[in-house]
C-alpha positions in Angstrom: 23.9 -2.7 3.1 21.4 -0.4 1.2 22.5 1.0 -2.1 19.8 1.1 -4.8 16.1 0.7 -5.1 13.6 0.4 -7.9 9.8 0.7 -7.7 7.2 0.1 -10.3 3.5 0.6 -10.9 1.1 0.4 -13.8 -2.1 2.3 -14.2 -5.2 0.2 -14.7 -9.0 0.5 -14.9 -10.3 -3.0 -14.1 -12.4 -3.7 -11.0 -12.3 -6.9 -9.0 -14.5 -8.5 -6.4 -13.2 -11.1 -4.0 -14.3 -12.9 -0.9 -12.1 -11.7 1.9 -11.1 -13.0 5.3 -10.6 -9.9 7.4 -10.7 -9.0 11.1 -13.9 -7.6 12.4 -14.0 -3.8 12.2 -13.0 -2.6 15.7 -15.4 -0.6 17.8 -12.8 0.5 20.4 -12.3 4.0 21.6 -9.2 4.6 19.6 -11.1 3.8 16.3 -13.9 6.2 17.4 -11.3 8.8 18.1 -9.8 8.3 14.6 -13.3 8.7 13.1 -13.8 11.9 15.1 -10.5 13.3 13.7 -11.7 12.6 10.2 -15.1 14.3 10.9 -13.3 17.3 12.3 -10.9 17.4 9.3 -7.9 16.9 11.5 -5.0 14.6 11.0 -5.0 11.9 13.7 -1.9 11.7 15.8 0.6 8.9 15.1 -0.2 7.0 18.2 -3.9 6.8 17.3 -3.1 5.7 13.7 -0.8 3.0 15.1 -3.5 1.7 17.5 -6.1 1.6 14.8 -3.8 -0.1 12.4 -2.9 -2.7 15.0 -6.6 -3.4 15.5 -7.2 -3.6 11.7 -4.3 -6.1 11.5 -5.3 -8.3 14.4 -3.1 -11.5 14.4 -0.6 -10.0 11.9 3.2 -10.4 12.1 5.2 -7.2 13.0 6.3 -6.8 9.4 2.6 -6.8 8.2 1.7 -4.2 10.8 4.6 -2.0 9.7 3.2 -2.1 6.1 -0.3 -1.2 7.3 0.7 1.5 9.7 2.9 3.3 7.2 0.1 3.2 4.6 -2.4 4.6 7.1 -0.1 7.4 8.0 -0.1 8.5 4.4 -3.8 8.1 4.1 -4.5 10.1 7.2 -2.7 13.1 5.7 -5.6 13.3 3.2 -8.2 12.5 5.8 -8.9 9.1 4.2 -10.2 6.2 6.2 -7.6 3.6 7.4 -7.0 0.5 5.4 -7.7 -3.0 6.8 -5.3 -5.9 6.5 -6.8 -8.7 4.4 -5.5 -12.2 5.0 -6.6 -13.6 1.7 -4.8 -10.8 -0.2 -1.8 -11.6 2.0 -1.7 -15.2 0.6 -1.7 -13.7 -2.9 1.1 -11.1 -2.1 3.2 -13.8 -0.5 2.7 -16.1 -3.4 4.0 -13.4 -5.8 6.9 -12.4 -3.6 8.0 -16.1 -3.4 7.8 -16.3 -7.2 10.4 -13.5 -7.3 12.7 -14.9 -4.7 14.9 -16.7 -7.2 15.5 -13.8 -9.5 14.2 -10.6 -7.7 12.9 -9.4 -11.0 10.9 -6.2 -10.9 7.8 -7.6 -12.4 4.1 -7.3 -11.7 1.9 -10.3 -11.0 -0.6 -9.2 -13.6 0.0 -8.7 -17.3 -0.1 -5.1 -18.5 -3.7 -3.9 -18.9 -4.8 -7.0 -17.0 -4.7 -5.8 -13.4 -7.4 -7.2 -11.1 -6.0 -5.7 -7.9 -4.0 -2.6 -7.1 -0.3 -3.5 -7.0 2.8 -1.6 -6.0 6.2 -3.3 -6.2 9.6 -2.4 -4.9 13.2 -3.7 -5.3 16.2 -2.7 -3.2 19.8 -3.7 -3.6 21.0 -5.4 -0.4 18.9 -7.1 2.4 18.3 -4.1 4.7 15.2 -2.6 3.0 12.1 -2.5 5.2 8.4 -2.0 4.7 8.9 1.6 5.8 11.4 2.2 3.1 9.0 0.9 0.4 6.0 2.9 1.6 8.1 6.0 2.0 9.4 5.7 -1.6 5.9 5.3 -2.9 4.5 8.2 -0.8 7.4 10.5 -1.8 5.8 10.6 -5.2 3.2 13.0 -3.8 5.5 15.8 -4.9 5.1 14.8 -8.5 1.3 14.7 -8.3 -0.8 17.8 -9.2 -4.4 17.6 -7.9 -5.7 20.4 -10.1 -4.8 18.6 -13.3 -5.0 15.2 -11.8 -1.7 14.3 -13.4 1.9 13.4 -12.7 4.8 15.8 -13.4 6.1 15.1 -16.9 8.7 12.3 -16.8 7.8 11.3 -13.2 5.7 8.6 -11.6 3.0 9.2 -9.0 0.8 6.2 -9.4 2.2 4.4 -6.3 1.2 7.4 -4.2 -2.3 7.8 -5.7 -3.0 4.1 -5.1 -2.1 4.4 -1.4 -4.5 7.3 -0.9 -7.2 6.1 -3.2 -10.6 7.0 -1.7 -12.4 3.8 -2.3 -9.6 1.3 -1.4 -10.3 -0.5 1.8 -8.1 -3.6 2.1 -4.4 -4.2 1.7 -1.9 -6.9 2.1 1.9 -6.9 1.4 4.8 -9.2 1.4 8.6 -8.8 1.7 11.2 -11.4 0.6 15.0 -11.5 0.6 15.9 -12.9 -2.8 18.5 -15.6 -3.4 20.9 -12.9 -4.6 20.6 -11.0 -1.3 18.4 -8.2 -2.6 14.9 -7.4 -1.4 11.6 -7.6 -3.3 8.3 -6.2 -1.8 4.8 -6.1 -3.1 1.5 -4.7 -1.9 -2.0 -5.4 -3.2 -5.0 -3.2 -2.8 -8.8 -3.8 -3.0 -10.9 -2.3 -4.4 -8.4 -1.3 -7.1 -7.6 2.4 -7.5 -6.1 4.7 -10.2 -9.1 4.8 -12.5 -8.3 7.1 -15.4 -10.1 10.4 -15.1 -10.8 10.1 -11.4 -9.0 11.9 -8.6 -7.6 9.8 -5.7 -9.3 11.9 -3.0 
């Protein structure tokens, strides 16, 4: 049963280069249609976004595709290119989620000011929380972000949202775990990292 959630994000300015094991960029008609939408400054329809996400997550489990699709829906609203699922990042995300399985502690995998990847984390009381819930909670921070000043509303967080739509981010992987106490912990990692101080997300 759902009751409470908590999400956390830190700002960081470090870059990171990694070897990735990713699917080949698709050349199918749906991807070309997606690109045409972006060229014409139109938001792609949900069906096209889903098809492209599925191609960019070839071989993924359903839960992974849900994470990716929901991220790409948010990015499409700002005409940003879709993210690709990265299987090496997935190993890292799953490692960290499993580290939190015993305590469900809302804790990042990197020390503060030591981030090497973008990272959003989420906690929910009860076992029913889904990838859609996590991405929606992060994306809902858009209302706290002001593009003109490139800042969050005083007393509010918006860094989860800006990382999702960050213009240079290309790869993502996430993991969800039901902790020993029955609650849910989710984490997503992004590469290249976003949220550089002084830069706008799009």
